[in-house]
NUSE-933073 format. One record per residue (C-alpha): residue number from 1; x, y, z; residue in three letters. Coordinates in steps of 0.1 Angstrom, whole numbers, plus 2048, in hexadecimal, padded with zeros to 3 digits. Layout:
<sites>
+-----+------+-------+-----+-----+
:   k : east : north :  up :   r :
+-----+------+-------+-----+-----+
: NUM :    X :     Y :   Z : ALA :
...
+-----+------+-------+-----+-----+
</sites>
This chain:
<sites>
+-----+------+-------+-----+-----+
:   k : east : north :  up :   r :
+-----+------+-------+-----+-----+
:   1 :  B0F :   B27 : 6E0 : ALA :
:   2 :  AF9 :   B09 : 6D5 : LEU :
:   3 :  AD9 :   B1A : 6E1 : SER :
:   4 :  AE1 :   B39 : 6CB : LYS :
:   5 :  AE5 :   B23 : 6AD : LEU :
:   6 :  AC5 :   B10 : 6B4 : VAL :
:   7 :  AB1 :   B31 : 6B5 : ASP :
:   8 :  ABA :   B39 : 691 : SER :
:   9 :  AA7 :   B24 : 678 : ALA :
:  10 :  AC3 :   B24 : 65E : ASP :
:  11 :  ADD :   B1B : 678 : SER :
:  12 :  AC7 :   B01 : 687 : LYS :
:  13 :  AC2 :   AEF : 665 : ASN :
:  14 :  AE7 :   AF1 : 65E : GLN :
:  15 :  AF0 :   AE4 : 680 : LEU :
:  16 :  AD7 :   AC7 : 67D : VAL :
:  17 :  AE5 :   ABE : 65B : ASP :
:  18 :  B08 :   ABE : 668 : THR :
:  19 :  B00 :   AA9 : 686 : VAL :
:  20 :  AED :   A90 : 671 : VAL :
:  21 :  B0A :   A8D : 659 : LYS :
:  22 :  B21 :   A85 : 677 : CYS :
:  23 :  B08 :   A6B : 683 : ALA :
:  24 :  B09 :   A5A : 661 : LYS :
:  25 :  B2F :   A58 : 661 : ALA :
:  26 :  B41 :   A37 : 65D : ARG :
:  27 :  B57 :   A3E : 67A : SER :
:  28 :  B46 :   A32 : 69A : THR :
:  29 :  B55 :   A4E : 6AF : ARG :
:  30 :  B48 :   A69 : 697 : ILE :
:  31 :  B26 :   A57 : 695 : CYS :
:  32 :  B23 :   A57 : 6BB : ILE :
:  33 :  B2E :   A7B : 6BE : ALA :
:  34 :  B15 :   A85 : 6A3 : GLY :
:  35 :  AF9 :   A72 : 6B3 : SER :
:  36 :  B00 :   A80 : 6D5 : ALA :
:  37 :  B00 :   AA3 : 6C6 : ALA :
:  38 :  ADF :   A9C : 6B4 : PHE :
:  39 :  ACF :   A92 : 6D5 : LEU :
:  40 :  ADD :   AB2 : 6E6 : GLU :
:  41 :  ACF :   AC7 : 6C9 : LEU :
:  42 :  AAE :   AB5 : 6CA : ALA :
:  43 :  AA9 :   ABD : 6EE : SER :
:  44 :  AAE :   AE3 : 6E6 : ARG :
:  45 :  A98 :   AE5 : 6C7 : VAL :
:  46 :  A74 :   AEF : 6C9 : GLY :
:  47 :  A56 :   ADA : 6C2 : SER :
:  48 :  A52 :   AEA : 69F : ASN :
:  49 :  A6E :   AD4 : 692 : ASP :
:  50 :  A62 :   AB4 : 6A3 : ALA :
:  51 :  A59 :   AA2 : 683 : GLY :
:  52 :  A7A :   AA9 : 672 : PHE :
:  53 :  A8D :   A9E : 691 : LEU :
:  54 :  A79 :   A7E : 694 : GLU :
:  55 :  A83 :   A75 : 670 : GLU :
:  56 :  AA7 :   A7B : 678 : GLN :
:  57 :  AA5 :   A69 : 699 : ALA :
:  58 :  A99 :   A49 : 688 : GLU :
:  59 :  AB7 :   A4A : 670 : MET :
:  60 :  ACF :   A51 : 68D : ILE :
:  61 :  ABE :   A35 : 6A0 : GLY :
:  62 :  AC5 :   A1C : 684 : PHE :
:  63 :  AEA :   A26 : 684 : ARG :
:  64 :  AEC :   A24 : 6AA : CYS :
:  65 :  ADA :   A03 : 6AB : TRP :
:  66 :  AF4 :   9F3 : 694 : ARG :
:  67 :  B0F :   9FB : 6AD : MET :
:  68 :  B02 :   9E0 : 6C4 : PHE :
:  69 :  B0E :   9C2 : 6B0 : HIS :
:  70 :  B21 :   9AC : 6C9 : PRO :
:  71 :  B3F :   9A9 : 6B2 : GLU :
:  72 :  B45 :   9CF : 6AF : LEU :
:  73 :  B5A :   9E3 : 6C6 : ARG :
:  74 :  B41 :   9FF : 6C3 : SER :
:  75 :  B2A :   9EA : 6D9 : SER :
:  76 :  B33 :   9FC : 6F9 : ASN :
:  77 :  B27 :   A11 : 716 : LEU :
:  78 :  B27 :   A31 : 701 : THR :
:  79 :  B11 :   A21 : 6E7 : ALA :
:  80 :  AF9 :   A15 : 701 : ALA :
:  81 :  AF7 :   A37 : 712 : GLU :
:  82 :  AF0 :   A46 : 6F0 : LEU :
:  83 :  AD5 :   A2D : 6E8 : TRP :
:  84 :  AC5 :   A33 : 70A : MET :
:  85 :  AC5 :   A59 : 703 : SER :
:  86 :  AB6 :   A53 : 6E1 : LEU :
:  87 :  A9C :   A3C : 6EF : GLU :
:  88 :  A92 :   A55 : 70A : ALA :
:  89 :  A8F :   A72 : 6F2 : ARG :
:  90 :  A80 :   A60 : 6D4 : PHE :
:  91 :  A70 :   A40 : 6E2 : PRO :
:  92 :  A5A :   A3A : 6C3 : THR :
:  93 :  A77 :   A3B : 6AB : GLN :
:  94 :  A8E :   A26 : 6C1 : ALA :
:  95 :  A73 :   A0B : 6C4 : SER :
:  96 :  A6D :   A0C : 69F : ALA :
:  97 :  A92 :   A07 : 698 : VAL :
:  98 :  A93 :   9E9 : 6B0 : MET :
:  99 :  A73 :   9DA : 6A4 : ALA :
: 100 :  A7D :   9DE : 680 : ASP :
: 101 :  A9C :   9C9 : 685 : GLY :
: 102 :  A8F :   9B0 : 69E : MET :
: 103 :  A70 :   9A8 : 689 : LEU :
: 104 :  A82 :   9A7 : 668 : SER :
: 105 :  A76 :   98C : 64F : PRO :
: 106 :  A9B :   988 : 645 : ALA :
: 107 :  AA6 :   96C : 65D : GLU :
: 108 :  ACB :   977 : 660 : ASN :
: 109 :  AC1 :   99B : 666 : ARG :
: 110 :  AA9 :   991 : 681 : ARG :
: 111 :  AC3 :   97C : 693 : SER :
: 112 :  ADC :   998 : 692 : ARG :
: 113 :  AC3 :   9B0 : 6A1 : ASN :
: 114 :  ABA :   998 : 6BC : LEU :
: 115 :  ADF :   996 : 6C4 : GLU :
: 116 :  AE1 :   9BC : 6C4 : ARG :
: 117 :  AC5 :   9BF : 6DD : TYR :
: 118 :  AD6 :   9A6 : 6F3 : GLY :
: 119 :  AF6 :   9B9 : 6F2 : ARG :
: 120 :  AE5 :   9DA : 6F9 : MET :
: 121 :  AD1 :   9CB : 716 : TRP :
: 122 :  AF1 :   9BD : 725 : ARG :
: 123 :  B03 :   9DF : 723 : LEU :
: 124 :  AE5 :   9F1 : 733 : VAL :
: 125 :  AE2 :   9D8 : 74F : MET :
: 126 :  B08 :   9D5 : 756 : GLU :
: 127 :  B0B :   9FB : 758 : HIS :
: 128 :  AEA :   A01 : 76A : HIS :
: 129 :  ADD :   A19 : 74F : LEU :
: 130 :  AB9 :   A25 : 752 : ASP :
: 131 :  AA1 :   A14 : 73A : ARG :
: 132 :  A88 :   A2A : 72A : ALA :
: 133 :  A65 :   A1E : 732 : GLY :
: 134 :  A56 :   A05 : 719 : HIS :
: 135 :  A6E :   9ED : 709 : ASP :
: 136 :  A60 :   9DD : 6EA : CYS :
: 137 :  A82 :   9CA : 6E5 : GLY :
: 138 :  A7C :   9B7 : 706 : LEU :
: 139 :  A5B :   9AA : 6FA : LEU :
: 140 :  A69 :   9A2 : 6D7 : LEU :
: 141 :  A85 :   98E : 6E8 : MET :
: 142 :  A6C :   97B : 6FD : LEU :
: 143 :  A58 :   974 : 6DD : ASP :
: 144 :  A78 :   967 : 6CD : ALA :
: 145 :  A79 :   94B : 6E7 : LEU :
: 146 :  A5E :   939 : 6D3 : VAL :
: 147 :  A6B :   943 : 6B0 : ASP :
: 148 :  A6A :   928 : 695 : ARG :
: 149 :  A90 :   92D : 68E : ARG :
: 150 :  AA6 :   91B : 6A6 : ARG :
: 151 :  AC1 :   936 : 6A4 : THR :
: 152 :  AA9 :   951 : 6B0 : ASP :
: 153 :  A9C :   93B : 6CC : ARG :
: 154 :  AC0 :   935 : 6D7 : MET :
: 155 :  AC9 :   95A : 6D6 : ILE :
: 156 :  AA9 :   962 : 6EA : ALA :
: 157 :  AAF :   946 : 703 : THR :
: 158 :  AD3 :   951 : 709 : MET :
: 159 :  AC7 :   975 : 70E : TRP :
: 160 :  AAC :   96B : 726 : LEU :
: 161 :  AC4 :   956 : 73B : THR :
: 162 :  ADD :   973 : 73C : ASP :
: 163 :  AC1 :   98D : 743 : ALA :
: 164 :  AB1 :   979 : 75F : LEU :
: 165 :  AD4 :   976 : 76F : TYR :
: 166 :  ADB :   99B : 76C : LEU :
: 167 :  AB9 :   9AA : 774 : ASP :
: 168 :  A9B :   993 : 777 : PRO :
: 169 :  A84 :   9AF : 782 : VAL :
: 170 :  A88 :   9C3 : 762 : THR :
: 171 :  A81 :   9A4 : 74D : VAL :
: 172 :  A61 :   99B : 760 : CYS :
: 173 :  A54 :   9BE : 766 : ASP :
: 174 :  A4A :   9C8 : 743 : GLN :
: 175 :  A36 :   9A8 : 73A : PRO :
: 176 :  A25 :   9A9 : 75B : LEU :
: 177 :  A1D :   9CE : 757 : HIS :
: 178 :  A0F :   9C6 : 734 : LEU :
: 179 :  9F9 :   9AB : 742 : LEU :
: 180 :  9EF :   9BB : 763 : LEU :
: 181 :  9F1 :   9E0 : 75B : GLY :
: 182 :  9D3 :   9F8 : 75D : PRO :
: 183 :  9D0 :   9FA : 737 : GLU :
: 184 :  9C8 :   9D5 : 737 : THR :
: 185 :  9A5 :   9CC : 73F : SER :
: 186 :  994 :   9AA : 743 : VAL :
: 187 :  971 :   9A6 : 735 : ASN :
: 188 :  960 :   984 : 73B : GLU :
: 189 :  981 :   971 : 737 : GLY :
: 190 :  98F :   984 : 719 : THR :
: 191 :  9AB :   99C : 71B : HIS :
: 192 :  9AA :   9BE : 70A : GLU :
: 193 :  9CA :   9D3 : 704 : TYR :
+-----+------+-------+-----+-----+
</sites>
C-alpha cells in the first residue's frame, strides 16, 4: 500500500507532510513512530525528491537527537536504533545535527550535547548496534578532552573512560584511520588531509 502512495506525487507530498508532523509531535512515542515512518518513506522515494527529503531529515534529526538527554526516559534502545537508521540513510544531516550541538558557542548547550553523544554511544555499544561509517561525534568528544571548560573536559573524560571499557577498538579505530588512511599523505614531514 505504501509503494502505491509513493508513486503518486500528490499522495507522496501529503504522506511526507503527515509523517513530518508526527515526527514533530511533543509525544515521544508519536515522534519516534513518525521518524521511523519518514525513514521508511525515504527509502522508497526516488532521487528526484532527495533535496526535499534531506531538509526534512535534518529537522527530524534535531528532534531525534534531543531524545538522548540522559535524564529523559526517551533515551532508550528504540531512539538509538532510530538514530542509527537516520545516520545510515542521511549521514551528512546526522553529522550536521551532532556537530551543531557539540560545537555550540553556548556553553550549556554544548555540555548537554556532549552528554547526549555519550548517552547515544553507550546505548549503541550496549546493544551492539552497527555504527554507520564516519562518526564526527567521536572526534568532537576527543577534542572536548582539551576543552577550556572544565565541565566539558569532565564529560569527555567520563565518556572516554566508559567507551574504552565498552569497546576500545571502536574508539581507537577512527582516529587511527584518519591519521593512517589512504587519503592522508605525508610530504616532507607535513601531513595533508
